[in-house]
All heavy atoms as TSV, in Angstrom:
chain	resi	resn	atom	element	x	y	z
A	1	MET	N	N	110.184	146.657	96.584
A	1	MET	CA	C	110.534	145.762	97.666
A	1	MET	C	C	109.383	144.854	98.098
A	1	MET	O	O	109.575	143.644	98.349
A	1	MET	CB	C	110.998	146.656	98.862
A	1	MET	CG	C	111.499	145.897	100.046
A	1	MET	SD	S	113.063	145.143	99.632
A	1	MET	CE	C	113.486	144.511	101.240
A	2	VAL	N	N	108.173	145.464	98.162
A	2	VAL	CA	C	107.030	144.651	98.533
A	2	VAL	C	C	106.735	143.567	97.470
A	2	VAL	O	O	106.392	142.466	97.830
A	2	VAL	CB	C	105.826	145.614	98.745
A	2	VAL	CG1	C	104.543	144.769	98.970
A	2	VAL	CG2	C	106.059	146.580	99.829
A	3	LEU	N	N	106.946	143.935	96.256
A	3	LEU	CA	C	106.705	142.959	95.161
A	3	LEU	C	C	107.700	141.783	95.276
A	3	LEU	O	O	107.240	140.644	95.050
A	3	LEU	CB	C	106.884	143.707	93.811
A	3	LEU	CG	C	106.416	142.937	92.587
A	3	LEU	CD1	C	104.950	142.545	92.761
A	3	LEU	CD2	C	106.593	143.818	91.385
A	4	ILE	N	N	108.895	142.004	95.636
A	4	ILE	CA	C	109.872	140.925	95.853
A	4	ILE	C	C	109.467	140.051	96.956
A	4	ILE	O	O	109.471	138.850	96.865
A	4	ILE	CB	C	111.273	141.511	96.012
A	4	ILE	CG1	C	111.784	142.207	94.745
A	4	ILE	CG2	C	112.277	140.417	96.424
A	4	ILE	CD1	C	113.076	142.932	94.883
A	5	VAL	N	N	109.024	140.649	98.048
A	5	VAL	CA	C	108.550	139.864	99.199
A	5	VAL	C	C	107.331	138.991	98.810
A	5	VAL	O	O	107.258	137.854	99.196
A	5	VAL	CB	C	108.206	140.816	100.393
A	5	VAL	CG1	C	107.572	140.038	101.550
A	5	VAL	CG2	C	109.457	141.476	100.876
A	6	VAL	N	N	106.473	139.525	98.012
A	6	VAL	CA	C	105.264	138.800	97.582
A	6	VAL	C	C	105.688	137.615	96.730
A	6	VAL	O	O	105.184	136.454	96.881
A	6	VAL	CB	C	104.291	139.705	96.869
A	6	VAL	CG1	C	103.168	138.864	96.195
A	6	VAL	CG2	C	103.668	140.745	97.774
A	7	PHE	N	N	106.593	137.898	95.762
A	7	PHE	CA	C	107.124	136.788	94.946
A	7	PHE	C	C	107.817	135.643	95.748
A	7	PHE	O	O	107.597	134.481	95.497
A	7	PHE	CB	C	108.063	137.292	93.884
A	7	PHE	CG	C	107.324	137.969	92.667
A	7	PHE	CD1	C	107.707	139.181	92.221
A	7	PHE	CD2	C	106.232	137.339	92.099
A	7	PHE	CE1	C	107.048	139.759	91.189
A	7	PHE	CE2	C	105.541	137.891	91.072
A	7	PHE	CZ	C	105.992	139.178	90.576
A	8	VAL	N	N	108.596	136.082	96.677
A	8	VAL	CA	C	109.296	135.097	97.559
A	8	VAL	C	C	108.260	134.321	98.377
A	8	VAL	O	O	108.379	133.046	98.482
A	8	VAL	CB	C	110.322	135.766	98.491
A	8	VAL	CG1	C	110.842	134.808	99.543
A	8	VAL	CG2	C	111.426	136.346	97.684
A	9	ALA	N	N	107.260	134.945	98.874
A	9	ALA	CA	C	106.180	134.244	99.662
A	9	ALA	C	C	105.433	133.231	98.754
A	9	ALA	O	O	105.189	132.143	99.194
A	9	ALA	CB	C	105.223	135.274	100.269
A	10	LEU	N	N	105.177	133.660	97.572
A	10	LEU	CA	C	104.472	132.796	96.612
A	10	LEU	C	C	105.357	131.576	96.239
A	10	LEU	O	O	104.837	130.461	96.165
A	10	LEU	CB	C	104.039	133.527	95.375
A	10	LEU	CG	C	102.837	134.467	95.557
A	10	LEU	CD1	C	102.643	135.261	94.239
A	10	LEU	CD2	C	101.583	133.704	95.899
A	11	ALA	N	N	106.620	131.838	96.042
A	11	ALA	CA	C	107.550	130.758	95.714
A	11	ALA	C	C	107.568	129.770	96.832
A	11	ALA	O	O	107.627	128.553	96.622
A	11	ALA	CB	C	108.910	131.317	95.396
A	12	LEU	N	N	107.742	130.240	98.061
A	12	LEU	CA	C	107.709	129.370	99.251
A	12	LEU	C	C	106.458	128.617	99.438
A	12	LEU	O	O	106.408	127.485	99.797
A	12	LEU	CB	C	108.070	130.148	100.507
A	12	LEU	CG	C	109.512	130.728	100.546
A	12	LEU	CD1	C	109.680	131.565	101.767
A	12	LEU	CD2	C	110.549	129.621	100.553
A	13	ALA	N	N	105.313	129.282	99.057
A	13	ALA	CA	C	104.004	128.602	99.250
A	13	ALA	C	C	103.843	127.479	98.229
A	13	ALA	O	O	103.161	126.458	98.531
A	13	ALA	CB	C	102.911	129.694	99.062
A	14	TYR	N	N	104.421	127.602	97.064
A	14	TYR	CA	C	104.286	126.550	96.053
A	14	TYR	C	C	105.318	125.490	96.132
A	14	TYR	O	O	105.210	124.483	95.466
A	14	TYR	CB	C	104.307	127.232	94.591
A	14	TYR	CG	C	103.033	127.861	94.253
A	14	TYR	CD1	C	102.997	129.287	94.087
A	14	TYR	CD2	C	101.872	127.164	94.161
A	14	TYR	CE1	C	101.787	129.918	93.790
A	14	TYR	CE2	C	100.659	127.765	93.785
A	14	TYR	CZ	C	100.648	129.148	93.654
A	14	TYR	OH	O	99.513	129.758	93.317
A	15	THR	N	N	106.350	125.644	96.930
A	15	THR	CA	C	107.418	124.670	97.000
A	15	THR	C	C	106.926	123.342	97.577
A	15	THR	O	O	107.212	122.313	97.036
A	15	THR	CB	C	108.600	125.185	97.912
A	15	THR	OG1	O	109.110	126.435	97.299
A	15	THR	CG2	C	109.698	124.217	97.975
A	16	TYR	N	N	106.213	123.359	98.711
A	16	TYR	CA	C	105.722	122.105	99.319
A	16	TYR	C	C	104.768	121.338	98.427
A	16	TYR	O	O	104.939	120.149	98.232
A	16	TYR	CB	C	105.143	122.394	100.700
A	16	TYR	CG	C	104.655	121.162	101.398
A	16	TYR	CD1	C	105.552	120.254	101.920
A	16	TYR	CD2	C	103.310	120.900	101.503
A	16	TYR	CE1	C	105.055	119.060	102.492
A	16	TYR	CE2	C	102.853	119.730	102.112
A	16	TYR	CZ	C	103.728	118.847	102.600
A	16	TYR	OH	O	103.317	117.692	103.157
A	17	PRO	N	N	103.729	122.023	97.922
A	17	PRO	CA	C	102.822	121.221	97.041
A	17	PRO	C	C	103.521	120.650	95.796
A	17	PRO	O	O	103.230	119.567	95.370
A	17	PRO	CB	C	101.742	122.257	96.627
A	17	PRO	CG	C	101.773	123.264	97.702
A	17	PRO	CD	C	103.220	123.344	98.134
A	18	LEU	N	N	104.490	121.383	95.278
A	18	LEU	CA	C	105.186	120.851	94.189
A	18	LEU	C	C	106.028	119.691	94.496
A	18	LEU	O	O	106.057	118.702	93.792
A	18	LEU	CB	C	106.119	121.952	93.560
A	18	LEU	CG	C	106.900	121.611	92.296
A	18	LEU	CD1	C	105.996	121.259	91.164
A	18	LEU	CD2	C	107.823	122.741	91.920
A	19	ARG	N	N	106.612	119.661	95.697
A	19	ARG	CA	C	107.416	118.569	96.167
A	19	ARG	C	C	106.512	117.325	96.359
A	19	ARG	O	O	106.853	116.200	95.984
A	19	ARG	CB	C	108.150	118.912	97.463
A	19	ARG	CG	C	109.115	117.883	97.911
A	19	ARG	CD	C	109.977	118.293	99.110
A	19	ARG	NE	N	109.741	119.597	99.620
A	19	ARG	CZ	C	109.650	119.855	100.926
A	19	ARG	NH1	N	109.776	118.871	101.799
A	19	ARG	NH2	N	109.404	121.073	101.316
A	20	VAL	N	N	105.354	117.541	96.943
A	20	VAL	CA	C	104.396	116.472	97.135
A	20	VAL	C	C	103.944	115.952	95.796
A	20	VAL	O	O	103.832	114.688	95.616
A	20	VAL	CB	C	103.171	116.957	98.005
A	20	VAL	CG1	C	102.078	115.930	97.961
A	20	VAL	CG2	C	103.602	117.302	99.412
A	21	TYR	N	N	103.686	116.770	94.838
A	21	TYR	CA	C	103.189	116.303	93.520
A	21	TYR	C	C	104.286	115.475	92.923
A	21	TYR	O	O	104.010	114.425	92.301
A	21	TYR	CB	C	102.935	117.549	92.740
A	21	TYR	CG	C	102.654	117.193	91.215
A	21	TYR	CD1	C	101.436	116.698	90.868
A	21	TYR	CD2	C	103.641	117.446	90.227
A	21	TYR	CE1	C	101.198	116.346	89.465
A	21	TYR	CE2	C	103.411	117.139	88.937
A	21	TYR	CZ	C	102.197	116.565	88.559
A	21	TYR	OH	O	101.989	116.296	87.254
A	22	LEU	N	N	105.546	115.920	92.920
A	22	LEU	CA	C	106.623	115.136	92.335
A	22	LEU	C	C	106.842	113.808	93.026
A	22	LEU	O	O	107.144	112.778	92.341
A	22	LEU	CB	C	107.926	115.955	92.378
A	22	LEU	CG	C	107.924	117.208	91.396
A	22	LEU	CD1	C	109.175	118.045	91.628
A	22	LEU	CD2	C	107.696	116.840	89.999
A	23	ALA	N	N	106.675	113.790	94.343
A	23	ALA	CA	C	106.761	112.508	95.063
A	23	ALA	C	C	105.689	111.589	94.654
A	23	ALA	O	O	105.941	110.379	94.496
A	23	ALA	CB	C	106.749	112.815	96.555
A	24	GLN	N	N	104.460	112.075	94.518
A	24	GLN	CA	C	103.352	111.211	94.122
A	24	GLN	C	C	103.560	110.695	92.658
A	24	GLN	O	O	103.242	109.567	92.357
A	24	GLN	CB	C	101.996	111.979	94.173
A	24	GLN	CG	C	101.575	112.247	95.618
A	24	GLN	CD	C	100.346	113.083	95.693
A	24	GLN	OE1	O	99.955	113.761	94.712
A	24	GLN	NE2	N	99.748	113.051	96.848
A	25	GLU	N	N	104.075	111.584	91.770
A	25	GLU	CA	C	104.326	111.108	90.414
A	25	GLU	C	C	105.335	109.950	90.443
A	25	GLU	O	O	105.196	108.949	89.703
A	25	GLU	CB	C	104.821	112.281	89.564
A	25	GLU	CG	C	103.818	113.278	89.180
A	25	GLU	CD	C	102.778	112.673	88.219
A	25	GLU	OE1	O	103.167	111.977	87.250
A	25	GLU	OE2	O	101.618	112.929	88.415
A	26	SER	N	N	106.412	110.079	91.226
A	26	SER	CA	C	107.389	109.064	91.335
A	26	SER	C	C	106.777	107.785	91.870
A	26	SER	O	O	107.090	106.668	91.316
A	26	SER	CB	C	108.493	109.541	92.240
A	26	SER	OG	O	109.422	108.521	92.441
A	27	GLN	N	N	105.904	107.917	92.846
A	27	GLN	CA	C	105.307	106.745	93.439
A	27	GLN	C	C	104.350	106.021	92.432
A	27	GLN	O	O	104.327	104.826	92.362
A	27	GLN	CB	C	104.516	107.128	94.761
A	27	GLN	CG	C	103.908	106.014	95.417
A	27	GLN	CD	C	103.152	106.406	96.671
A	27	GLN	OE1	O	102.864	107.576	96.835
A	27	GLN	NE2	N	102.881	105.491	97.574
A	28	ILE	N	N	103.635	106.840	91.686
A	28	ILE	CA	C	102.741	106.264	90.666
A	28	ILE	C	C	103.561	105.512	89.618
A	28	ILE	O	O	103.177	104.402	89.231
A	28	ILE	CB	C	101.921	107.365	89.999
A	28	ILE	CG1	C	100.860	107.876	90.985
A	28	ILE	CG2	C	101.284	106.881	88.721
A	28	ILE	CD1	C	100.132	109.141	90.560
A	29	ALA	N	N	104.697	106.095	89.205
A	29	ALA	CA	C	105.552	105.409	88.185
A	29	ALA	C	C	106.066	104.075	88.756
A	29	ALA	O	O	106.062	103.068	88.030
A	29	ALA	CB	C	106.710	106.316	87.853
A	30	GLN	N	N	106.464	104.079	90.021
A	30	GLN	CA	C	106.923	102.863	90.691
A	30	GLN	C	C	105.807	101.791	90.729
A	30	GLN	O	O	106.038	100.571	90.462
A	30	GLN	CB	C	107.452	103.132	92.045
A	30	GLN	CG	C	108.028	101.897	92.733
A	30	GLN	CD	C	109.155	101.296	92.052
A	30	GLN	OE1	O	110.069	101.983	91.611
A	30	GLN	NE2	N	109.192	99.944	91.883
A	31	LEU	N	N	104.586	102.216	91.134
A	31	LEU	CA	C	103.493	101.310	91.204
A	31	LEU	C	C	103.138	100.727	89.815
A	31	LEU	O	O	102.809	99.524	89.692
A	31	LEU	CB	C	102.264	101.954	91.868
A	31	LEU	CG	C	102.428	102.264	93.327
A	31	LEU	CD1	C	101.236	103.114	93.821
A	31	LEU	CD2	C	102.516	100.995	94.168
A	32	GLU	N	N	103.209	101.561	88.801
A	32	GLU	CA	C	102.897	101.051	87.454
A	32	GLU	C	C	103.951	100.067	87.049
A	32	GLU	O	O	103.618	99.062	86.314
A	32	GLU	CB	C	102.784	102.261	86.482
A	32	GLU	CG	C	101.559	103.049	86.608
A	32	GLU	CD	C	101.496	104.325	85.792
A	32	GLU	OE1	O	102.531	104.731	85.244
A	32	GLU	OE2	O	100.402	104.876	85.625
A	33	ALA	N	N	105.234	100.322	87.330
A	33	ALA	CA	C	106.270	99.345	86.946
A	33	ALA	C	C	106.058	98.003	87.728
A	33	ALA	O	O	106.197	96.944	87.177
A	33	ALA	CB	C	107.595	99.935	87.332
A	34	ASP	N	N	105.704	98.103	89.018
A	34	ASP	CA	C	105.376	96.919	89.797
A	34	ASP	C	C	104.198	96.135	89.165
A	34	ASP	O	O	104.230	94.892	89.104
A	34	ASP	CB	C	105.091	97.194	91.254
A	34	ASP	CG	C	106.329	97.745	91.977
A	34	ASP	OD1	O	107.418	97.563	91.500
A	34	ASP	OD2	O	106.132	98.315	93.088
A	35	GLN	N	N	103.187	96.855	88.783
A	35	GLN	CA	C	101.992	96.262	88.181
A	35	GLN	C	C	102.362	95.538	86.867
A	35	GLN	O	O	101.897	94.423	86.638
A	35	GLN	CB	C	100.955	97.288	87.971
A	35	GLN	CG	C	99.602	96.794	87.539
A	35	GLN	CD	C	98.594	97.863	87.431
A	35	GLN	OE1	O	98.873	98.974	86.971
A	35	GLN	NE2	N	97.318	97.547	87.685
A	36	ALA	N	N	103.207	96.144	86.072
A	36	ALA	CA	C	103.603	95.527	84.838
A	36	ALA	C	C	104.383	94.265	85.090
A	36	ALA	O	O	104.226	93.239	84.407
A	36	ALA	CB	C	104.491	96.529	84.011
A	37	ALA	N	N	105.241	94.296	86.139
A	37	ALA	CA	C	106.033	93.067	86.492
A	37	ALA	C	C	105.063	91.990	86.938
A	37	ALA	O	O	105.266	90.802	86.618
A	37	ALA	CB	C	107.048	93.410	87.541
A	38	GLN	N	N	104.043	92.315	87.719
A	38	GLN	CA	C	103.117	91.337	88.196
A	38	GLN	C	C	102.326	90.756	86.997
A	38	GLN	O	O	102.038	89.540	86.984
A	38	GLN	CB	C	102.084	91.968	89.187
A	38	GLN	CG	C	102.802	92.270	90.520
A	38	GLN	CD	C	103.177	90.971	91.234
A	38	GLN	OE1	O	102.474	89.939	91.248
A	38	GLN	NE2	N	104.390	90.950	91.856
A	39	ARG	N	N	101.935	91.590	86.031
A	39	ARG	CA	C	101.242	91.103	84.855
A	39	ARG	C	C	102.094	90.070	84.089
A	39	ARG	O	O	101.616	89.096	83.609
A	39	ARG	CB	C	100.782	92.246	83.936
A	39	ARG	CG	C	99.671	93.010	84.457
A	39	ARG	CD	C	99.187	94.023	83.466
A	39	ARG	NE	N	98.010	94.702	83.989
A	39	ARG	CZ	C	97.806	96.043	83.881
A	39	ARG	NH1	N	98.688	96.803	83.288
A	39	ARG	NH2	N	96.722	96.585	84.380
A	40	THR	N	N	103.367	90.409	83.952
A	40	THR	CA	C	104.323	89.479	83.254
A	40	THR	C	C	104.344	88.147	84.007
A	40	THR	O	O	104.324	87.090	83.374
A	40	THR	CB	C	105.622	90.115	83.178
A	40	THR	OG1	O	105.564	91.426	82.472
A	40	THR	CG2	C	106.634	89.216	82.453
A	41	LEU	N	N	104.502	88.257	85.347
A	41	LEU	CA	C	104.543	86.985	86.145
A	41	LEU	C	C	103.232	86.162	86.007
A	41	LEU	O	O	103.322	84.970	85.809
A	41	LEU	CB	C	104.855	87.361	87.597
A	41	LEU	CG	C	104.899	86.186	88.556
A	41	LEU	CD1	C	106.123	85.300	88.198
A	41	LEU	CD2	C	105.068	86.711	89.959
A	42	ILE	N	N	102.122	86.875	86.004
A	42	ILE	CA	C	100.847	86.149	85.850
A	42	ILE	C	C	100.796	85.451	84.453
A	42	ILE	O	O	100.300	84.325	84.330
A	42	ILE	CB	C	99.686	87.112	86.080
A	42	ILE	CG1	C	99.617	87.536	87.489
A	42	ILE	CG2	C	98.373	86.559	85.511
A	42	ILE	CD1	C	98.636	88.690	87.788
A	43	GLU	N	N	101.263	86.180	83.398
A	43	GLU	CA	C	101.260	85.582	82.061
A	43	GLU	C	C	102.199	84.331	82.023
A	43	GLU	O	O	101.795	83.341	81.409
A	43	GLU	CB	C	101.743	86.587	81.051
A	43	GLU	CG	C	101.719	86.148	79.636
A	43	GLU	CD	C	100.343	85.707	79.175
A	43	GLU	OE1	O	99.295	86.287	79.577
A	43	GLU	OE2	O	100.318	84.785	78.325
A	44	GLN	N	N	103.347	84.434	82.643
A	44	GLN	CA	C	104.217	83.281	82.668
A	44	GLN	C	C	103.624	82.113	83.399
A	44	GLN	O	O	103.682	80.986	82.935
A	44	GLN	CB	C	105.545	83.704	83.353
A	44	GLN	CG	C	106.458	84.638	82.549
A	44	GLN	CD	C	107.638	85.134	83.336
A	44	GLN	OE1	O	107.712	84.891	84.581
A	44	GLN	NE2	N	108.497	85.806	82.684
A	45	LYS	N	N	102.973	82.336	84.553
A	45	LYS	CA	C	102.365	81.276	85.296
A	45	LYS	C	C	101.135	80.692	84.556
A	45	LYS	O	O	100.919	79.442	84.564
A	45	LYS	CB	C	101.893	81.800	86.650
A	45	LYS	CG	C	103.057	82.257	87.575
A	45	LYS	CD	C	103.917	81.087	87.941
A	45	LYS	CE	C	105.020	81.520	88.875
A	45	LYS	NZ	N	105.935	80.424	89.181
A	46	SER	N	N	100.450	81.488	83.789
A	46	SER	CA	C	99.373	81.041	83.017
A	46	SER	C	C	99.859	80.125	81.924
A	46	SER	O	O	99.255	79.052	81.642
A	46	SER	CB	C	98.605	82.229	82.427
A	46	SER	OG	O	97.542	81.775	81.583
A	47	GLN	N	N	100.973	80.524	81.267
A	47	GLN	CA	C	101.555	79.651	80.212
A	47	GLN	C	C	102.012	78.296	80.783
A	47	GLN	O	O	101.870	77.287	80.151
A	47	GLN	CB	C	102.626	80.355	79.497
A	47	GLN	CG	C	102.215	81.517	78.670
A	47	GLN	CD	C	103.343	82.309	78.086
A	47	GLN	OE1	O	104.460	82.079	78.353
A	47	GLN	NE2	N	102.984	83.331	77.273
A	48	GLU	N	N	102.611	78.398	81.969
A	48	GLU	CA	C	103.087	77.160	82.648
A	48	GLU	C	C	101.902	76.271	83.049
A	48	GLU	O	O	102.010	75.011	82.815
A	48	GLU	CB	C	103.847	77.488	83.893
A	48	GLU	CG	C	104.460	76.298	84.588
A	48	GLU	CD	C	105.290	76.734	85.775
A	48	GLU	OE1	O	105.743	77.901	85.874
A	48	GLU	OE2	O	105.523	75.852	86.676
A	49	LEU	N	N	100.820	76.838	83.407
A	49	LEU	CA	C	99.598	76.061	83.724
A	49	LEU	C	C	99.054	75.385	82.537
A	49	LEU	O	O	98.620	74.188	82.576
A	49	LEU	CB	C	98.554	77.002	84.413
A	49	LEU	CG	C	97.231	76.321	84.768
A	49	LEU	CD1	C	97.472	75.238	85.811
A	49	LEU	CD2	C	96.291	77.337	85.232
A	50	GLN	N	N	99.066	76.077	81.393
A	50	GLN	CA	C	98.587	75.501	80.171
A	50	GLN	C	C	99.454	74.305	79.717
A	50	GLN	O	O	98.959	73.265	79.225
A	50	GLN	CB	C	98.628	76.520	79.056
A	50	GLN	CG	C	97.565	77.605	79.158
A	50	GLN	CD	C	96.142	77.004	79.251
A	50	GLN	OE1	O	95.778	76.094	78.553
A	50	GLN	NE2	N	95.370	77.547	80.168
A	51	LYS	N	N	100.762	74.381	80.022
A	51	LYS	CA	C	101.641	73.221	79.710
A	51	LYS	C	C	101.216	71.962	80.566
A	51	LYS	O	O	101.189	70.871	80.070
A	51	LYS	CB	C	103.121	73.578	80.101
A	51	LYS	CG	C	103.801	74.425	79.122
A	51	LYS	CD	C	105.233	74.594	79.538
A	51	LYS	CE	C	105.944	75.683	78.860
A	51	LYS	NZ	N	107.317	75.885	79.353
A	52	TRP	N	N	100.964	72.261	81.846
A	52	TRP	CA	C	100.627	71.187	82.722
A	52	TRP	C	C	99.245	70.538	82.401
A	52	TRP	O	O	98.944	69.434	82.731
A	52	TRP	CB	C	100.580	71.616	84.194
A	52	TRP	CG	C	102.019	71.704	84.716
A	52	TRP	CD1	C	102.818	72.796	84.828
A	52	TRP	CD2	C	102.849	70.585	85.158
A	52	TRP	NE1	N	103.998	72.436	85.314
A	52	TRP	CE2	C	104.080	71.097	85.558
A	52	TRP	CE3	C	102.618	69.216	85.217
A	52	TRP	CZ2	C	105.150	70.347	85.975
A	52	TRP	CZ3	C	103.682	68.430	85.723
A	52	TRP	CH2	C	104.928	68.998	86.111
A	53	LYS	N	N	98.408	71.297	81.686
A	53	LYS	CA	C	97.148	70.720	81.281
A	53	LYS	C	C	97.290	69.819	80.059
A	53	LYS	O	O	96.338	69.074	79.734
A	53	LYS	CB	C	96.190	71.843	80.922
A	53	LYS	CG	C	95.655	72.570	82.210
A	53	LYS	CD	C	94.666	73.715	81.891
A	53	LYS	CE	C	94.165	74.367	83.093
A	53	LYS	NZ	N	93.153	75.420	82.801
A	54	ASP	N	N	98.410	69.881	79.390
A	54	ASP	CA	C	98.684	68.996	78.207
A	54	ASP	C	C	99.067	67.642	78.701
A	54	ASP	O	O	100.033	67.531	79.429
A	54	ASP	CB	C	99.771	69.686	77.349
A	54	ASP	CG	C	100.075	68.832	76.105
A	54	ASP	OD1	O	99.218	68.022	75.683
A	54	ASP	OD2	O	101.160	69.092	75.487
A	55	PRO	N	N	98.341	66.588	78.279
A	55	PRO	CA	C	98.630	65.241	78.746
A	55	PRO	C	C	100.089	64.784	78.367
A	55	PRO	O	O	100.728	64.076	79.120
A	55	PRO	CB	C	97.610	64.341	78.036
A	55	PRO	CG	C	96.519	65.217	77.596
A	55	PRO	CD	C	97.148	66.644	77.451
A	56	GLU	N	N	100.591	65.196	77.181
A	56	GLU	CA	C	101.869	64.766	76.752
A	56	GLU	C	C	103.006	65.429	77.636
A	56	GLU	O	O	103.943	64.748	78.034
A	56	GLU	CB	C	102.112	65.165	75.276
A	56	GLU	CG	C	101.355	64.367	74.359
A	56	GLU	CD	C	101.669	62.887	74.343
A	56	GLU	OE1	O	102.876	62.560	74.509
A	56	GLU	OE2	O	100.764	62.081	74.331
A	57	TYR	N	N	102.793	66.667	77.965
A	57	TYR	CA	C	103.762	67.337	78.856
A	57	TYR	C	C	103.780	66.674	80.255
A	57	TYR	O	O	104.766	66.466	80.875
A	57	TYR	CB	C	103.437	68.816	78.984
A	57	TYR	CG	C	104.414	69.600	79.831
A	57	TYR	CD1	C	105.601	69.995	79.349
A	57	TYR	CD2	C	104.025	69.926	81.142
A	57	TYR	CE1	C	106.507	70.692	80.111
A	57	TYR	CE2	C	104.926	70.699	81.972
A	57	TYR	CZ	C	106.116	71.071	81.436
A	57	TYR	OH	O	107.004	71.725	82.211
A	58	LEU	N	N	102.506	66.411	80.722
A	58	LEU	CA	C	102.382	65.683	81.995
A	58	LEU	C	C	103.089	64.396	82.006
A	58	LEU	O	O	103.819	64.021	82.973
A	58	LEU	CB	C	100.887	65.525	82.332
A	58	LEU	CG	C	100.522	65.198	83.764
A	58	LEU	CD1	C	101.036	66.177	84.762
A	58	LEU	CD2	C	99.044	65.026	83.855
A	59	ARG	N	N	102.973	63.567	80.963
A	59	ARG	CA	C	103.649	62.296	80.871
A	59	ARG	C	C	105.127	62.436	80.860
A	59	ARG	O	O	105.868	61.723	81.482
A	59	ARG	CB	C	103.154	61.514	79.644
A	59	ARG	CG	C	101.833	60.893	79.771
A	59	ARG	CD	C	101.472	59.957	78.585
A	59	ARG	NE	N	100.106	59.917	78.439
A	59	ARG	CZ	C	99.339	60.479	77.503
A	59	ARG	NH1	N	99.902	61.095	76.531
A	59	ARG	NH2	N	98.004	60.325	77.509
A	60	ALA	N	N	105.635	63.424	80.082
A	60	ALA	CA	C	107.082	63.692	80.000
A	60	ALA	C	C	107.600	64.058	81.368
A	60	ALA	O	O	108.726	63.614	81.770
A	60	ALA	CB	C	107.371	64.802	78.981
A	61	GLN	N	N	106.851	64.869	82.112
A	61	GLN	CA	C	107.344	65.313	83.448
A	61	GLN	C	C	107.352	64.093	84.388
A	61	GLN	O	O	108.210	63.933	85.214
A	61	GLN	CB	C	106.441	66.394	83.986
A	61	GLN	CG	C	106.634	67.684	83.222
A	61	GLN	CD	C	108.039	68.232	83.284
A	61	GLN	OE1	O	108.641	68.286	84.355
A	61	GLN	NE2	N	108.529	68.662	82.169
A	62	ALA	N	N	106.318	63.235	84.270
A	62	ALA	CA	C	106.250	62.013	85.113
A	62	ALA	C	C	107.381	61.096	84.807
A	62	ALA	O	O	108.010	60.499	85.732
A	62	ALA	CB	C	104.933	61.373	84.931
A	63	ARG	N	N	107.772	60.942	83.526
A	63	ARG	CA	C	108.935	60.096	83.152
A	63	ARG	C	C	110.241	60.607	83.775
A	63	ARG	O	O	111.096	59.871	84.178
A	63	ARG	CB	C	109.019	59.960	81.689
A	63	ARG	CG	C	108.188	58.854	81.092
A	63	ARG	CD	C	108.451	58.684	79.623
A	63	ARG	NE	N	107.106	58.940	78.953
A	63	ARG	CZ	C	106.887	59.869	78.036
A	63	ARG	NH1	N	107.808	60.659	77.597
A	63	ARG	NH2	N	105.707	59.950	77.569
A	64	GLU	N	N	110.376	61.920	83.725
A	64	GLU	CA	C	111.639	62.549	84.258
A	64	GLU	C	C	111.757	62.282	85.778
A	64	GLU	O	O	112.820	62.193	86.260
A	64	GLU	CB	C	111.616	64.057	83.915
A	64	GLU	CG	C	111.970	64.386	82.519
A	64	GLU	CD	C	112.008	65.839	82.268
A	64	GLU	OE1	O	112.125	66.605	83.219
A	64	GLU	OE2	O	111.916	66.248	81.097
A	65	LYS	N	N	110.659	62.374	86.468
A	65	LYS	CA	C	110.681	62.224	87.926
A	65	LYS	C	C	110.765	60.712	88.249
A	65	LYS	O	O	111.131	60.241	89.191
A	65	LYS	CB	C	109.453	62.840	88.505
A	65	LYS	CG	C	109.220	64.290	88.089
A	65	LYS	CD	C	109.833	65.186	89.104
A	65	LYS	CE	C	109.493	66.584	88.635
A	65	LYS	NZ	N	110.241	67.610	88.886
């Protein structure tokens, strides 16, 4: 009986830290996904900036406007 009580106490003691760990893992995964999306956006903006540095592209845009 005492052994069962000890196991239950240990299980309850590990429940909260395990929940916190899983929540942190989820948060880390979300932050990594957000970071990857930001890197993609930065790459797209960098490519767009390179287009605007091209004199031919700049002239074409000026003609359209």
